VOPAGU-2260 file (C-alpha; in pm, 1 decimal, decimal comma):
REM VOPAGU-2260
SITE   aa  ch    i         X         Y         Z
SITE  MET   A    0     -21,6     -27,4      16,5
SITE  GLN   A    1     136,6     354,3    -117,9
SITE  GLN   A    2     223,2     555,7     174,2
SITE  THR   A    3     110,5     903,5     228,2
SITE  PHE   A    4     385,1    1190,2     317,8
SITE  LEU   A    5     260,3    1196,7     701,5
SITE  GLU   A    6     293,6     880,4     734,1
SITE  GLY   A    7     622,0     872,9     595,6
SITE  TRP   A    8     735,6    1120,2     807,9
SITE  HIS   A    9     621,4     958,6    1108,6
SITE  ALA   A   10     806,1     622,0    1025,1
SITE  ALA   A   11    1129,8     839,8     923,1
SITE  SER   A   12    1100,2     990,3    1294,7
SITE  VAL   A   13    1012,0     656,8    1468,2
SITE  THR   A   14    1277,1     520,7    1330,6
SITE  ALA   A   15    1537,1     762,8    1348,7
SITE  LEU   A   16    1461,3     765,7    1724,7
SITE  GLY   A   17    1456,3     405,0    1760,7
SITE  LEU   A   18    1777,8     345,2    1590,3
SITE  PHE   A   19    1901,5     594,7    1857,3
SITE  TRP   A   20    1788,5     456,9    2134,1
SITE  THR   A   21    1883,5     109,3    2007,0
SITE  ALA   A   22    2281,9     240,4    1995,0
SITE  PHE   A   23    2265,6     505,8    2287,4
SITE  TRP   A   24    2398,3     261,3    2577,1
SITE  ALA   A   25    2703,6     162,6    2286,2
SITE  PHE   A   26    2808,9     516,8    2239,3
SITE  GLY   A   27    2804,1     563,7    2667,6
SITE  LEU   A   28    3039,2     242,6    2700,0
SITE  GLY   A   29    3274,8     361,0    2432,0
SITE  TYR   A   30    3277,4     692,4    2552,5
SITE  LEU   A   31    3336,2     629,3    2893,8
SITE  ILE   A   32    3630,0     330,2    2800,8
SITE  SER   A   33    3798,0     613,8    2573,7
SITE  ALA   A   34    3748,2     911,8    2857,2
SITE  MET   A   35    3922,5     659,6    3120,0
SITE  ILE   A   36    4254,5     606,5    2861,5
SITE  GLN   A   37    4245,3     980,0    2757,3
SITE  VAL   A   38    4294,0    1040,7    3123,2
SITE  PHE   A   39    4484,7     762,2    3238,7
SITE  ILE   A   40    4731,9     755,5    2960,8
SITE  THR   A   41    4900,7    1065,9    2937,8
SITE  ARG   A   42    5027,3    1223,4    2624,2
SITE  ALA   A   43    5375,7    1291,4    2718,9
SITE  ARG   A   44    5432,8     909,9    2738,4
SITE  MET   A   45    5290,4     836,8    2387,0
SITE  GLN   A   46    5491,9    1147,4    2256,4
SITE  ARG   A   47    5798,6     984,4    2353,5
SITE  ALA   A   48    5759,0     596,8    2208,9
SITE  MET   A   49    5660,5     780,1    1841,8
SITE  GLY   A   50    5966,2     928,4    1737,1
SITE  GLU   A   51    6070,4     731,2    1466,0
SITE  THR   A   52    5933,9     560,9    1221,2
SITE  GLY   A   53    5930,3     167,0    1249,5
SITE  PRO   A   54    5744,7    -100,3    1346,1
SITE  ARG   A   55    5700,1     -42,1    1741,4
SITE  SER   A   56    5640,3     329,8    1686,9
SITE  VAL   A   57    5390,7     250,4    1433,9
SITE  ALA   A   58    5229,2     -20,4    1644,8
SITE  LEU   A   59    5231,5     218,8    1946,9
SITE  GLY   A   60    5062,8     487,2    1692,5
SITE  ALA   A   61    4776,7     264,4    1599,0
SITE  PHE   A   62    4744,4     154,4    1971,6
SITE  PHE   A   63    4706,8     478,6    2136,1
SITE  GLY   A   64    4481,6     577,6    1831,1
SITE  PHE   A   65    4240,0     279,1    1935,6
SITE  ALA   A   66    4232,7     411,2    2279,9
SITE  SER   A   67    4165,4     770,3    2167,6
SITE  SER   A   68    3797,7     939,3    2053,4
SITE  SER   A   69    3676,3     839,2    1745,0
SITE  CYS   A   70    3562,3    1200,5    1685,8
SITE  SER   A   71    3757,1    1321,6    1302,9
SITE  PHE   A   72    3825,0    1642,5    1405,5
SITE  ALA   A   73    3943,0    1570,9    1791,4
SITE  ALA   A   74    4155,0    1297,7    1622,5
SITE  LEU   A   75    4294,5    1557,2    1373,0
SITE  SER   A   76    4414,9    1769,4    1653,1
SITE  GLY   A   77    4539,6    1471,1    1858,6
SITE  THR   A   78    4694,6    1365,9    1542,9
SITE  ARG   A   79    4875,3    1720,0    1510,1
SITE  ALA   A   80    4999,6    1729,7    1887,6
SITE  LEU   A   81    5197,7    1456,2    1816,4
SITE  PHE   A   82    5349,7    1527,3    1512,7
SITE  ALA   A   83    5458,9    1867,2    1616,2
SITE  LYS   A   84    5603,5    1738,0    1937,7
SITE  GLY   A   85    5797,9    1505,7    1718,6
SITE  ALA   A   86    5656,3    1234,8    1667,9
SITE  GLY   A   87    5705,4    1059,9    1330,2
SITE  PHE   A   88    5467,3    1108,0    1011,2
SITE  ILE   A   89    5389,8     775,3     954,3
SITE  PRO   A   90    5308,1     680,0    1356,4
SITE  SER   A   91    5124,8    1006,7    1362,7
SITE  MET   A   92    4898,0     889,8    1056,5
SITE  ALA   A   93    4859,2     552,6    1169,4
SITE  PHE   A   94    4729,8     742,8    1497,5
SITE  LEU   A   95    4490,6     923,9    1270,2
SITE  LEU   A   96    4348,7     601,4    1106,7
SITE  ALA   A   97    4330,5     428,4    1423,3
SITE  SER   A   98    4187,2     715,4    1613,8
SITE  THR   A   99    3881,0     712,6    1357,2
SITE  ASN   A  100    3843,1     297,6    1261,8
SITE  LEU   A  101    3950,9     125,5    1562,0
SITE  VAL   A  102    3785,0     253,9    1788,0
SITE  ILE   A  103    3510,4      65,0    2065,4
SITE  GLU   A  104    3259,3     259,3    2057,5
SITE  LEU   A  105    3260,0     225,8    1666,6
SITE  GLY   A  106    3289,6    -148,6    1656,5
SITE  ILE   A  107    2975,4    -166,6    1911,1
SITE  ILE   A  108    2757,1      39,9    1705,9
SITE  ILE   A  109    2864,0    -168,0    1388,2
SITE  ALA   A  110    2799,6    -490,3    1579,4
SITE  ILE   A  111    2417,4    -365,9    1650,1
SITE  PHE   A  112    2367,5    -206,7    1302,0
SITE  LEU   A  113    2523,7    -456,3    1062,3
SITE  GLY   A  114    2663,9    -766,7    1215,7
SITE  TRP   A  115    3013,0    -912,1    1316,1
SITE  GLN   A  116    3167,4    -978,2     974,5
SITE  PHE   A  117    3153,6    -590,2     925,6
SITE  VAL   A  118    3320,6    -567,6    1283,5
SITE  VAL   A  119    3554,6    -777,5    1173,6
SITE  GLY   A  120    3612,4    -607,1     835,1
SITE  GLU   A  121    3604,5    -261,3    1061,2
SITE  TYR   A  122    3933,0    -394,0    1229,1
SITE  VAL   A  123    4098,5    -575,2     999,3
SITE  GLY   A  124    4045,0    -286,0     747,5
SITE  GLY   A  125    4189,4     -76,6    1009,5
SITE  VAL   A  126    4516,1    -250,0    1042,7
SITE  LEU   A  127    4471,6    -286,2     612,5
SITE  LEU   A  128    4475,3     131,3     595,5
SITE  ILE   A  129    4732,6     141,4     835,8
SITE  LEU   A  130    4989,8     -50,8     656,5
SITE  LEU   A  131    4888,9      30,3     350,5
SITE  MET   A  132    4921,1     396,2     415,8
SITE  TRP   A  133    5270,7     329,5     551,1
SITE  LEU   A  134    5369,4     133,1     221,8
SITE  VAL   A  135    5229,2     416,0     -12,9
SITE  VAL   A  136    5378,6     683,7     227,5
SITE  ARG   A  137    5701,5     566,3     172,4
SITE  LEU   A  138    5710,4     494,7    -184,8
SITE  THR   A  139    5563,3     852,5    -228,6
SITE  ALA   A  140    5741,0    1073,2      81,3
SITE  ARG   A  141    5953,6    1249,4    -150,2
SITE  PHE   A  142    5640,1    1406,9    -287,5
SITE  ALA   A  143    5528,0    1520,3      26,3
SITE  PRO   A  144    5679,3    1871,3     219,6
SITE  ILE   A  145    5678,6    1678,1     519,9
SITE  GLU   A  146    5920,4    1909,1     746,9
SITE  GLU   A  147    5748,6    2182,9     620,8
SITE  ALA   A  148    5417,1    2088,2     779,8
SITE  ARG   A  149    5566,4    1999,3    1079,8
SITE  GLU   A  150    5675,0    2368,9    1112,8
SITE  ARG   A  151    5349,0    2525,0    1047,7
SITE  ALA   A  152    5173,5    2253,0    1317,7
SITE  GLN   A  153    5465,7    2363,9    1561,7
SITE  ALA   A  154    5362,9    2744,4    1497,2
SITE  ARG   A  155    4965,9    2618,2    1587,3
SITE  GLU   A  156    5080,8    2392,4    1874,6
SITE  GLY   A  157    5092,4    2591,5    2199,6
SITE  GLY   A  158    5207,4    2468,4    2528,0
SITE  GLU   A  159    5037,5    2194,1    2713,7
SITE  GLU   A  160    5056,5    2094,7    3051,1
SITE  GLU   A  161    5046,9    1737,3    3136,8
SITE  GLY   A  162    4801,6    1619,4    3365,9
SITE  ALA   A  163    4752,8    1607,1    3732,2
SITE  GLY   A  164    4809,2    1221,7    3727,1
SITE  ASP   A  165    5110,7    1171,9    3536,9
SITE  ASP   A  166    5345,1    1082,9    3865,5
SITE  MET   A  167    5075,9     840,4    4021,9
SITE  SER   A  168    5072,2     465,6    4053,9
SITE  TRP   A  169    4768,8     297,6    3835,6
SITE  ARG   A  170    4653,5     224,4    4180,6
SITE  GLY   A  171    4663,8     567,2    4266,2
SITE  LYS   A  172    4503,7     718,4    3964,3
SITE  LEU   A  173    4183,9     492,0    3973,8
SITE  ARG   A  174    4163,5     613,0    4363,7
SITE  SER   A  175    4187,5    1007,0    4273,1
SITE  ALA   A  176    3832,7    1193,5    4310,9
SITE  ALA   A  177    4034,1    1446,3    4077,8
SITE  LEU   A  178    4096,6    1239,0    3809,3
SITE  TRP   A  179    3731,5    1064,6    3810,0
SITE  GLY   A  180    3641,1    1443,4    3759,5
SITE  GLU   A  181    3865,2    1489,3    3476,3
SITE  VAL   A  182    3680,1    1129,8    3331,4
SITE  ALA   A  183    3365,9    1288,9    3348,5
SITE  GLN   A  184    3465,8    1630,6    3157,6
SITE  ARG   A  185    3581,9    1395,0    2907,8
SITE  TYR   A  186    3269,6    1202,3    2881,6
SITE  TYR   A  187    3098,1    1501,1    2876,6
SITE  MET   A  188    3327,4    1635,9    2575,6
SITE  GLU   A  189    3283,0    1348,8    2379,2
SITE  TRP   A  190    2914,4    1413,7    2370,3
SITE  ALA   A  191    2958,7    1787,2    2294,0
SITE  MET   A  192    3216,3    1662,1    2020,2
SITE  VAL   A  193    2970,2    1429,7    1828,0
SITE  TRP   A  194    2593,4    1530,6    1932,9
SITE  LYS   A  195    2527,9    1732,7    1606,7
SITE  ASP   A  196    2697,0    1471,5    1386,0
SITE  VAL   A  197    2485,8    1196,6    1552,8
SITE  THR   A  198    2177,0    1381,6    1582,9
SITE  ILE   A  199    2198,1    1473,9    1165,8
SITE  GLY   A  200    2320,2    1080,4    1082,7
SITE  PHE   A  201    2036,3     889,5    1277,7
SITE  THR   A  202    1766,9    1145,2    1125,6
SITE  ALA   A  203    1916,6    1115,7     795,8
SITE  ALA   A  204    1867,0     708,3     808,3
SITE  GLY   A  205    1527,1     723,0     908,9
SITE  LEU   A  206    1467,0     960,7     560,5
SITE  ILE   A  207    1658,0     763,5     374,3
SITE  ALA   A  208    1466,2     454,7     534,5
SITE  ALA   A  209    1142,2     622,3     512,3
SITE  PHE   A  210    1172,0     780,9     190,2
SITE  VAL   A  211    1441,2     718,5     -90,7
SITE  PRO   A  212    1361,2     372,6    -308,6
SITE  ARG   A  213    1589,7      77,1    -346,5
SITE  VAL   A  214    1632,1     160,1    -751,5
SITE  PHE   A  215    1808,1     503,1    -604,6
SITE  PHE   A  216    2069,7     319,6    -456,0
SITE  GLU   A  217    2090,2      65,4    -727,8
SITE  THR   A  218    2189,3     357,4    -943,5
SITE  MET   A  219    2440,9     493,3    -772,7
SITE  PHE   A  220    2638,3     255,0    -658,2
SITE  ILE   A  221    2685,3      45,1    -951,5
SITE  GLY   A  222    2587,5    -312,3    -973,4
SITE  GLY   A  223    2380,7    -597,8    -915,1
SITE  GLU   A  224    2310,5    -898,6    -729,4
SITE  ASP   A  225    2668,4   -1048,3    -784,2
SITE  PRO   A  226    2884,5    -719,2    -893,3
SITE  GLY   A  227    3222,7    -749,4   -1102,0
SITE  PHE   A  228    3530,1    -602,5    -999,2
SITE  PHE   A  229    3489,6    -252,4   -1202,5
SITE  GLU   A  230    3173,3    -234,1   -1076,6
SITE  LEU   A  231    3283,9    -316,2    -686,0
SITE  LEU   A  232    3575,5     -36,2    -779,6
SITE  ALA   A  233    3318,2     193,6    -895,6
SITE  GLN   A  234    3137,6     133,3    -585,2
SITE  ALA   A  235    3421,4     196,3    -354,3
SITE  LEU   A  236    3480,1     498,0    -515,0
SITE  VAL   A  237    3110,2     599,7    -487,2
SITE  GLY   A  238    3168,9     498,9    -100,9
SITE  PRO   A  239    3375,0     831,5     -28,6
SITE  VAL   A  240    3123,3    1048,3    -238,9
SITE  ALA   A  241    2819,1     980,8     -65,2
SITE  ALA   A  242    3030,6    1016,1     266,7
SITE  PHE   A  243    3083,9    1384,7     127,9
SITE  PHE   A  244    2716,8    1445,8      70,3
SITE  THR   A  245    2632,6    1350,9     451,4
SITE  PHE   A  246    2944,4    1478,1     593,6
SITE  ILE   A  247    2846,0    1339,1     941,9
SITE  GLY   A  248    3145,6    1143,0    1052,1
SITE  SER   A  249    3176,5     745,9    1130,1
SITE  MET   A  250    2949,6     727,9    1433,2
SITE  GLY   A  251    2603,7     899,4    1234,9
SITE  ASN   A  252    2674,1     676,9     903,6
SITE  ILE   A  253    2665,7     348,3    1058,7
SITE  PRO   A  254    2308,9     331,5    1069,7
SITE  LEU   A  255    2305,6     473,8     722,3
SITE  ALA   A  256    2549,6     239,5     587,8
SITE  ALA   A  257    2318,9     -28,9     727,6
SITE  VAL   A  258    1998,1     138,4     531,0
SITE  LEU   A  259    2257,3     133,0     224,2
SITE  TYR   A  260    2358,6    -252,1     264,0
SITE  GLY   A  261    2015,0    -334,8     309,9
SITE  ASN   A  262    1919,5    -160,7      -9,2
SITE  GLY   A  263    2141,6    -358,8    -226,4
SITE  VAL   A  264    2536,0    -194,5    -169,4
SITE  ALA   A  265    2791,2    -451,3    -205,0
SITE  PHE   A  266    3053,5    -526,0      99,3
SITE  ALA   A  267    3322,7    -321,4     -72,1
SITE  GLY   A  268    3103,2      -9,1     -78,9
SITE  ILE   A  269    2994,9     -31,5     251,0
SITE  MET   A  270    3312,0     -67,7     375,0
SITE  ALA   A  271    3480,7     219,4     169,9
SITE  PHE   A  272    3173,5     477,0     276,3
SITE  ILE   A  273    3262,7     342,9     631,5
SITE  PHE   A  274    3623,3     464,1     601,4
SITE  SER   A  275    3575,2     790,6     449,1
SITE  ASP   A  276    3556,3    1016,2     731,8
SITE  LEU   A  277    3906,7    1177,2     665,6
SITE  VAL   A  278    3850,4    1211,5     284,5
SITE  VAL   A  279    3562,8    1455,0     337,5
SITE  VAL   A  280    3588,4    1862,8     236,6
SITE  PRO   A  281    3579,1    1987,9     635,4
SITE  VAL   A  282    3861,6    1739,2     737,6
SITE  LEU   A  283    4088,9    1847,4     428,2
SITE  ARG   A  284    4033,8    2207,1     505,6
SITE  VAL   A  285    4176,4    2142,8     907,3
SITE  ASN   A  286    4458,1    1949,1     760,2
SITE  ALA   A  287    4514,0    2297,5     513,6
SITE  LYS   A  288    4489,8    2522,8     825,1
SITE  TYR   A  289    4742,8    2232,7     992,6
SITE  TYR   A  290    5009,5    2158,1     736,6
SITE  GLY   A  291    4929,8    2391,9     434,8
SITE  TRP   A  292    4726,5    2281,0     113,6
SITE  LYS   A  293    5001,0    2082,6     -64,8
SITE  MET   A  294    5031,2    1849,0     258,2
SITE  ALA   A  295    4663,7    1811,3     322,0
SITE  LEU   A  296    4596,0    1724,3     -56,1
SITE  TYR   A  297    4890,6    1460,3      -0,8
SITE  ILE   A  298    4727,0    1378,5     269,1
SITE  LEU   A  299    4396,0    1307,1      69,4
SITE  ALA   A  300    4543,1    1132,6    -205,7
SITE  VAL   A  301    4720,3     841,4     -10,1
SITE  PHE   A  302    4395,0     792,6     223,1
SITE  LEU   A  303    4155,4     815,8     -81,3
SITE  VAL   A  304    4416,4     486,7    -226,4
SITE  VAL   A  305    4435,5     314,0      74,6
SITE  LEU   A  306    4053,6     334,0     129,5
SITE  VAL   A  307    3935,5     208,4    -192,4
SITE  ALA   A  308    4237,9     -74,1    -199,0
SITE  THR   A  309    4127,8    -167,5     172,6
SITE  ALA   A  310    3782,0    -211,0      71,8
SITE  LEU   A  311    3818,1    -422,1    -239,0
SITE  LEU   A  312    4084,8    -686,4     -23,6
SITE  LEU   A  313    3818,4    -679,9     219,6
SITE  HIS   A  314    3520,9    -794,8     -32,6
SITE  TYR   A  315    3741,1   -1050,5    -192,3
SITE  GLY   A  316    3935,4   -1174,5     154,6
SITE  PHE   A  317    3581,6   -1235,3     302,5
SITE  ALA   A  318    3413,8   -1395,0     -35,0
SITE  PHE   A  319    3698,4   -1647,0     -46,9
SITE  LEU   A  320    3629,9   -1746,8     274,5
SITE  GLY   A  321    3248,1   -1754,2     229,5
SITE  LEU   A  322    3193,2   -1450,5     489,6
SITE  LEU   A  323    3032,6   -1201,7     317,7
SITE  PRO   A  324    2712,8   -1123,2     486,6
SITE  SER   A  325    2393,3   -1114,4     382,4
SITE  ALA   A  326    2181,4    -788,5     315,7
SITE  ASP   A  327    1853,4    -986,3     467,3
SITE  GLN   A  328    2033,3    -925,6     812,2
SITE  VAL   A  329    1998,2    -566,4     817,9
SITE  ARG   A  330    1728,1    -521,7     552,4
SITE  ALA   A  331    1459,3    -446,7     758,2
SITE  VAL   A  332    1515,1    -133,2     926,1
SITE  THR   A  333    1219,5     -26,7     964,2
SITE  ASP   A  334    1050,9    -348,1    1086,2
SITE  ARG   A  335    1248,0    -359,1    1406,0
SITE  THR   A  336    1068,1    -333,5    1730,1
SITE  PHE   A  337    1266,0     -82,1    1910,3
SITE  PHE   A  338    1124,2      40,8    2235,4
SITE  ALA   A  339    1051,9    -305,1    2401,6
SITE  ILE   A  340    1162,5    -429,2    2745,4
SITE  ASP   A  341    1494,4    -616,2    2669,5
SITE  TYR   A  342    1840,8    -583,9    2724,3
SITE  THR   A  343    1885,3    -237,8    2544,3
SITE  PHE   A  344    1634,4    -101,7    2796,4
SITE  TRP   A  345    1844,4    -181,3    3084,4
SITE  PHE   A  346    2159,7     -80,0    2923,3
SITE  ASN   A  347    2040,2     219,6    2852,9
SITE  ALA   A  348    1861,4     290,6    3167,6
SITE  LEU   A  349    2266,3     223,0    3341,9
SITE  PHE   A  350    2429,2     471,8    3076,1
SITE  LEU   A  351    2150,3     740,6    3081,1
SITE  THR   A  352    2223,1     752,9    3487,8
SITE  LEU   A  353    2557,3     747,1    3425,6
SITE  SER   A  354    2571,8     999,4    3198,6
SITE  ALA   A  355    2351,5    1225,6    3411,7
SITE  GLY   A  356    2612,5    1148,1    3706,6
SITE  PHE   A  357    2890,8    1291,4    3484,5
SITE  VAL   A  358    2714,8    1552,1    3395,2
SITE  GLY   A  359    2624,6    1677,4    3705,4
SITE  TRP   A  360    2977,0    1640,9    3814,6
SITE  LYS   A  361    3105,4    1834,4    3526,3
SITE  ILE   A  362    2867,1    2142,3    3603,4
SITE  LYS   A  363    2959,2    2126,0    3926,3
SITE  GLN   A  364    3326,8    2212,1    3881,0
SITE  SER   A  365    3329,2    2389,3    3595,9
SITE  GLY   A  366    2990,7    2488,8    3490,6
SITE  TRP   A  367    2756,5    2473,2    3233,8
SITE  SER   A  368    2872,3    2537,0    2874,9
SITE  PHE   A  369    2699,4    2536,9    2556,4
SITE  ASP   A  370    2733,9    2688,6    2200,4
SITE  MET   A  371    2711,2    2645,8    1862,5
SITE  GLY   A  372    3094,5    2616,3    1782,6
SITE  GLU   A  373    3340,5    2784,7    1601,6
SITE  GLY   A  374    3310,6    2815,0    1190,5
SITE  ALA   A  375    3057,3    2814,1     944,6
SITE  LEU   A  376    3069,1    2430,8     915,5
SITE  GLU   A  377    2998,1    2409,9    1278,7
SITE  LYS   A  378    2696,8    2659,0    1308,8
SITE  THR   A  379    2547,2    2513,6     964,8
SITE  LEU   A  380    2585,1    2213,8    1164,2
SITE  PHE   A  381    2389,0    2322,2    1503,4
SITE  VAL   A  382    2126,5    2468,3    1277,3
SITE  LEU   A  383    2050,7    2111,4    1067,9
SITE  ALA   A  384    2078,6    1957,8    1428,0
SITE  MET   A  385    1794,7    2226,8    1570,7
SITE  LEU   A  386    1587,8    2117,7    1222,1
SITE  ALA   A  387    1607,4    1779,0    1272,3
SITE  TYR   A  388    1473,8    1760,7    1646,2
SITE  ALA   A  389    1200,3    1955,2    1513,5
SITE  TRP   A  390    1119,6    1708,2    1242,7
SITE  LEU   A  391    1165,7    1440,4    1465,1
SITE  ALA   A  392     930,5    1584,6    1759,7
SITE  ILE   A  393     667,4    1645,7    1466,8
SITE  GLY   A  394     698,3    1352,3    1338,9
SITE  LEU   A  395     607,9    1150,0    1631,8
SITE  PHE   A  396     245,8    1279,4    1630,3
SITE  VAL   A  397     175,3    1297,6    1265,8
SITE  GLY   A  398      59,4    1039,3    1020,1
SITE  GLY   A  399      88,4     750,7    1319,2
SITE  GLY   A  400    -292,0     621,5    1212,1
SITE  GLY   A  401    -216,2     534,7     867,3
SITE  ALA   A  402    -100,2     239,9     695,7
SITE  ALA   A  403     285,0      90,2     779,8
SITE  PRO   A  404     531,3     207,8     504,8
């Protein structure tokens, strides 16, 4: 039965809110772990270990990235700080790739919306991205103004004091109320960095699930039920293009990736889409401010090459092992029962309580702060997030009595 616009609006709002409800506890768990690691493992320790390019330095860069935030802009800032203070370029890029592709919360969200095969693809792919980046940079480094970029980064990097817990034992850190106060601050900051992206991402996923027909994705992502090499290559190239148009970061893109996969996009196209958060225009502009345009374009080209190659390697590797997932596992996004009294409800209750406690602790320590963000992009995202809230609120009360889409 053909749905009316109001019925579609209602379905889009319920789907968006339901997807967020499904994922909230995973965000909370990931950000709690991330905040604890950021507070209890100091940046100075990271920097001392990453001064030279070699297997140990690259491995440590990847590990510290794994332990850091998945927000692209926070990862860019952390990478600049490490690079400016002496970390090698390749370990710094390993940190950046790991901090946006190997983080815990991202894996949890992918498991919820896409299934275990995509989680394996995300983590194996994250390692492949780093290894291929290492290879490509070794082959092309003569074209990159690395030392000039470091000088520019050092000019932008102000002095930074070390944390209060640098000289404490692990037992002392875990017993320190001051450090747990810093954890509360970091947890709040993690949400403050991504709330606009998450709001827009989940709203977009609901809109697409309710209104966009399957034929659109079949046209945009070239290929059929069994795409050949060039069709997969085209999909892997279209993935970054689709990410450019959403520009909402990897965390907000995961529910949208589930919608895309359920509408016939191949595994390679989805993995390229997920990996593309570092090849979008806002990230390019930030890198240009940090390192200059020549270096920013070099980083963009390296990342684009390695993410397409990684997506293809994953697709053919999973196909060879018989592990390619079925689209049926994510196709019925709008048919889920989102608000049942199940494990999601109890986990969400736990993390809502934890979040309220951390926010209260943060406000008690440093007061309440809220703004639109700096720059035209952040202000645009703020306006879009406010419009998304209005869309969702109104959609809950219209069209609910009609036929299901």
